[in-house]
N, C-alpha and C positions, 0 to 999 in steps of 0.2 A: 377441848379435843373432839374431835368427831368418833363414831364407832364405825369401824370398818363393817364391809358387807360379809355378812357371814359366808362362809370358802366353803365348800364342797366336804372338805375331809375335818372340820370343824367338829367339837363332841355337839350330838344334840342336847337340846335341852332336858333335864330329868324333872319329871314330875309324877306321881302316881295315878291311875286311871280315876280314882274318885277327885284327886284336885282338879283334874283336866275336865271333867264332866260338871264339876262343882262353879269352876270359871267359865265353863260356856253358860251354863242354866245363870249366872249370873249377868253374863255380858249380853244376852239375848233378852235378859227380862231388862235392861236398864234400856235396849233399843229402843222394846215394845214400849216402855214407858215415857222414852222421850218422843217417839212417834204418835202418843196419846192414841195405844189399842190395848188392848188387854188379850193375853193368849187363853186360848179357849182349853176346858177341861178333857180335850182327846190328849189320851196318852203321848208324852216324850217319844222320836224317835232318836234314840243312842244305838251308833255301831261301833264298837272298836276294829278296826284291821289292821293287820300286821304290814309294816311296812316294807313296799317293794320299789324296788328302784326303777329307773326308767327303761332300764333292758329286762326287769323282769325278775333281778337280782333280790333275794332276800336275806335277812342274818337270822341268826339264833338266838338273839338273846332280848324279848320280847318287848321290841320297839313297837312301835303302834302309832294311828293315829285316830283321830275322834270324829265323828260326824253326828253333828246334834242339830235336831231341827223341831222345833212347833207348829203350831195350825194358830191363826184369830181368825176370828169374822169380821171382816171388813168390808160393808155394803157399800157400791158403787166406784165407779173407777175414778171419779174425783177426788174420794176419799184414797183410793191405792197410792194417787199421784202425791196425795200429802205422805203421804207414810212412806216412800221411797225420800224424798226431798228432805223429810226431816231426818231418818238414816244415815242419808249423805254426809248432812251439813255434819249431825254427832258424830261420826266414823272418820270424814276428811279433818275434823276438828282436833281429832285425837291422832292423826299421822297416817290412816289409811288411805292407799291410792286406789281410787275408782277402777275397777277395770271392765263393768258394764255398767250402763245407765238409761232406762227408759222408761218413760212417762207411759199411761194409757193414752189410746185416741179411739176413736170409733173404729179405724181400719185395723188398728191394735191393740184390743182392749186388757192386753196383758201388761202391768208395771212391772220392772225388774233393776235389781239395784245389785251389784257385788262391790268387793272391797276388798283389798289385799294389806295386810302392815308389812313394810318392808321390811324390818328386822327379825320380826316374829314370824310372820310367813304364815299367818294364819288368815283363812278367807273366810268372810262374812257376805251371808246374800239374803235378798227379801224378794219375794216371785209372787205376783198373783198367781193363783192356781184356779180361781174361777173370777164371775163378777161380785163374790161375796165373801172370798177367803183368801188368806196370804201365807206363806209359810215363812219363817225365819230361822236361818241357821247359820251354823259357824262349824270348820273345818279346821283342825289344826295340823299343824306341821306333824312330820316325824319328831315323837317323843320318848325319849327314854324310861323307864319305871325306876324306882330310887334302887331296889334291890338286884338290878343287872349290872350286869358290868359288862363294857363294850368288847364287841366279838372283832378282834384283831383280824382285817384283811379282811 
């Protein structure tokens, strides 16, 4: 039996902020390990934001999104290309759909990879920030904390 595509009015996934942060950390650590790179000692970037609809609407029930990212020291464009290829192979193998992929070249020295999970709707991305660094991140869809109850309408 196939799972129906999530609908506009389906209930939001329920996850505490700590659970979503722990999940994001585990996912990005797994991507980094598979890509053969190490997350450097810079502070993590953690941003919880209220959910905003496409027309600017919001609810009063504490629903949120998480943007989580870390940095890695990765010298050389050849190595950057390896990282985005390995991440692409890993994540497409887990069902994510590639939305952007570019390898570094002399003309365009920055590699980038973005993929979205079709059911969960989370987005993972990896980008060169210089010829020696990359950023790895994940953005969740709107999530509902366990203590909140959906706001009707």
